[in-house]
Backbone as CSV, one residue per row, in Angstrom:
resi,resn,N_x,N_y,N_z,CA_x,CA_y,CA_z,C_x,C_y,C_z
1,UNK,102.481,-31.851,-112.887,102.426,-30.620,-112.792,102.795,-30.307,-114.530
2,UNK,101.587,-29.669,-115.566,102.067,-28.691,-116.161,103.144,-27.667,-115.963
3,UNK,103.458,-27.360,-117.116,104.892,-26.838,-117.298,103.865,-25.219,-116.585
4,UNK,102.755,-24.912,-117.618,101.750,-23.733,-116.883,102.034,-23.274,-115.538
5,UNK,101.621,-24.579,-115.168,101.328,-24.160,-113.364,102.862,-24.174,-112.631
6,UNK,103.726,-24.930,-113.493,105.073,-24.957,-112.524,105.787,-23.172,-112.701
7,UNK,105.571,-22.557,-113.929,106.061,-21.338,-114.236,105.069,-20.619,-113.289
8,UNK,103.578,-20.997,-113.210,103.144,-20.025,-112.316,103.326,-19.962,-110.811
9,UNK,103.618,-20.847,-110.344,104.300,-21.269,-108.972,105.699,-20.516,-108.954
10,UNK,106.446,-20.733,-109.976,107.400,-20.391,-109.738,107.827,-18.805,-109.611
11,UNK,106.863,-18.300,-110.672,106.581,-16.320,-110.680,106.163,-16.007,-108.586
12,UNK,105.213,-16.428,-108.804,104.381,-16.708,-107.222,105.555,-16.128,-106.386
13,UNK,106.667,-17.437,-106.407,107.551,-18.030,-105.445,108.539,-16.679,-105.370
14,UNK,108.937,-16.395,-106.526,109.964,-15.074,-106.664,109.524,-13.803,-106.765
15,UNK,107.997,-13.759,-106.659,107.404,-12.389,-106.926,107.800,-11.422,-107.896
16,UNK,107.260,-12.193,-109.286,107.405,-11.836,-110.783,106.022,-11.367,-111.099
17,UNK,106.315,-10.068,-111.675,105.453,-9.525,-111.806,105.299,-10.036,-113.797
18,UNK,103.768,-10.555,-113.927,103.317,-11.279,-115.234,104.036,-9.988,-116.583
19,UNK,103.887,-8.576,-116.033,103.421,-7.329,-117.110,104.960,-7.173,-117.638
20,UNK,106.010,-7.679,-116.615,107.328,-7.087,-117.318,108.280,-9.105,-117.107
21,UNK,107.172,-9.832,-117.643,107.960,-10.844,-117.839,107.689,-11.356,-119.352
22,UNK,108.322,-12.257,-119.845,107.884,-12.559,-121.330,108.795,-13.910,-121.439
23,UNK,108.245,-14.851,-122.452,108.246,-16.442,-122.666,108.582,-16.455,-124.524
24,UNK,109.600,-16.732,-124.701,109.657,-17.125,-125.879,109.559,-19.062,-126.018
25,UNK,108.954,-19.388,-126.564,108.635,-20.773,-127.296,108.661,-21.115,-128.549
26,UNK,108.506,-21.947,-129.290,108.592,-22.754,-130.377,107.792,-23.192,-130.734
27,UNK,106.498,-23.322,-129.798,105.335,-24.756,-129.994,103.936,-23.103,-129.008
28,UNK,102.720,-23.779,-129.749,101.462,-23.417,-129.619,101.223,-23.065,-128.060
29,UNK,101.600,-23.789,-127.389,101.619,-24.210,-125.827,101.958,-23.112,-125.234
30,UNK,103.520,-22.600,-125.447,104.073,-21.522,-124.866,102.985,-20.374,-124.917
31,UNK,102.585,-19.913,-126.316,101.942,-18.776,-125.980,100.749,-19.059,-125.145
32,UNK,99.772,-20.083,-125.128,98.622,-20.181,-124.461,99.007,-20.107,-122.794
33,UNK,100.459,-20.533,-122.202,100.555,-20.322,-121.185,100.734,-18.770,-121.306
34,UNK,101.643,-18.219,-121.892,101.954,-16.640,-121.865,100.772,-16.336,-121.649
35,UNK,99.646,-16.377,-122.723,98.261,-15.210,-122.552,97.427,-15.609,-120.888
36,UNK,97.406,-17.160,-120.515,97.201,-17.312,-118.780,97.855,-16.824,-117.903
37,UNK,98.974,-16.624,-118.373,99.953,-15.992,-116.936,99.596,-14.299,-116.893
38,UNK,99.166,-13.465,-118.194,99.507,-12.331,-118.756,100.839,-11.978,-118.894
39,UNK,101.122,-13.106,-119.681,102.881,-12.775,-119.867,102.952,-12.193,-121.710
40,UNK,104.017,-11.690,-121.713,104.341,-11.308,-123.487,104.650,-12.403,-123.890
41,UNK,103.968,-13.052,-125.312,104.479,-14.342,-125.671,105.661,-13.894,-127.209
42,UNK,106.316,-14.808,-127.289,107.124,-14.482,-128.793,107.514,-15.513,-129.146
43,UNK,106.750,-15.609,-130.284,106.961,-17.547,-130.670,108.264,-17.430,-131.799
44,UNK,109.023,-18.232,-131.560,109.866,-18.733,-132.357,109.684,-19.835,-133.708
45,UNK,109.955,-19.158,-134.858,109.745,-20.453,-136.142,111.027,-21.181,-135.922
46,UNK,111.035,-22.239,-136.645,111.696,-23.326,-137.114,111.957,-24.507,-136.213
47,UNK,110.911,-23.996,-135.071,110.984,-25.152,-134.178,110.110,-26.722,-134.508
48,UNK,109.351,-27.489,-133.501,108.769,-28.678,-133.915,107.588,-28.316,-134.376
49,UNK,107.122,-26.700,-134.743,105.381,-26.933,-135.256,105.601,-25.951,-136.677
50,UNK,104.760,-25.909,-137.539,105.270,-24.654,-138.424,104.721,-23.555,-138.185
51,UNK,105.264,-22.852,-138.771,105.242,-20.902,-138.650,103.806,-21.078,-138.612
52,UNK,102.963,-21.223,-139.615,101.427,-21.161,-139.718,100.482,-21.383,-138.332
53,UNK,100.941,-22.602,-137.795,100.746,-22.959,-136.688,100.826,-22.364,-135.305
54,UNK,102.408,-21.964,-135.525,102.459,-21.063,-134.490,101.271,-19.569,-134.239
55,UNK,101.561,-18.971,-135.741,101.110,-18.107,-135.321,99.418,-17.904,-135.371
56,UNK,98.822,-18.813,-135.820,97.514,-19.256,-135.640,97.071,-19.276,-133.805
57,UNK,98.078,-19.383,-133.128,98.107,-19.228,-131.534,97.966,-17.726,-131.252
58,UNK,98.363,-17.095,-132.029,98.055,-15.833,-132.198,99.342,-14.718,-130.963
59,UNK,100.753,-15.465,-131.226,101.323,-14.567,-130.158,101.890,-12.811,-130.325
60,UNK,101.902,-12.956,-129.259,102.689,-10.676,-129.376,103.359,-10.657,-130.704
61,UNK,104.295,-11.610,-130.464,105.294,-11.286,-131.610,106.097,-12.715,-132.287
62,UNK,106.277,-12.616,-133.309,106.497,-13.396,-133.736,108.323,-13.209,-134.598
63,UNK,109.245,-14.657,-134.127,110.532,-13.838,-134.426,110.932,-15.145,-135.423
64,UNK,112.009,-15.191,-136.248,112.756,-16.273,-136.755,113.963,-16.543,-136.507
65,UNK,114.812,-16.035,-135.606,115.864,-16.014,-135.333,116.140,-15.233,-134.001
66,UNK,116.954,-15.429,-133.001,117.101,-14.229,-131.793,117.735,-13.391,-131.613
67,UNK,118.012,-12.939,-133.304,118.540,-11.725,-133.570,117.651,-10.370,-133.662
68,UNK,116.398,-11.300,-134.131,115.354,-10.295,-133.710,114.440,-10.024,-132.334
69,UNK,114.950,-10.631,-131.123,114.402,-10.821,-130.449,114.795,-9.801,-129.518
70,UNK,115.810,-9.113,-129.237,116.597,-7.735,-128.289,116.105,-6.355,-128.981
71,UNK,115.537,-6.039,-130.210,114.570,-5.102,-130.139,112.763,-5.215,-129.937
72,UNK,112.484,-6.389,-129.745,110.922,-6.844,-129.149,111.438,-6.225,-127.703
73,UNK,112.134,-7.382,-126.675,112.271,-7.051,-125.667,112.787,-4.945,-125.132
74,UNK,113.473,-4.626,-126.043,113.583,-3.392,-125.548,112.187,-2.524,-125.507
75,UNK,111.573,-3.047,-126.533,110.518,-2.284,-127.013,109.198,-2.241,-126.063
76,UNK,109.543,-3.411,-125.223,108.625,-3.343,-124.007,109.517,-3.116,-122.751
77,UNK,110.534,-2.168,-122.979,110.876,-1.808,-121.829,112.223,-2.450,-120.822
78,UNK,112.275,-3.499,-121.474,113.843,-4.351,-121.378,114.759,-3.997,-121.714
79,UNK,115.977,-3.673,-120.928,117.376,-3.780,-121.083,117.551,-2.166,-121.711
């Protein structure tokens, strides 16, 4: 089972609303999963793929470290 299919099943089993869920990843596949599931996508640089490749997937947000994460999730109504 793919990562996206597992996440979809988990969200359904736990009654998680896509609009109130986000995914953070360092590869374009996480951005694509987020898009397919209606989640907020946050790409973090410095991982397996280049920043330009991560940006090409068009995530909702790009961060370079986790210190940049809090203002983003707060702007989306988390915390």
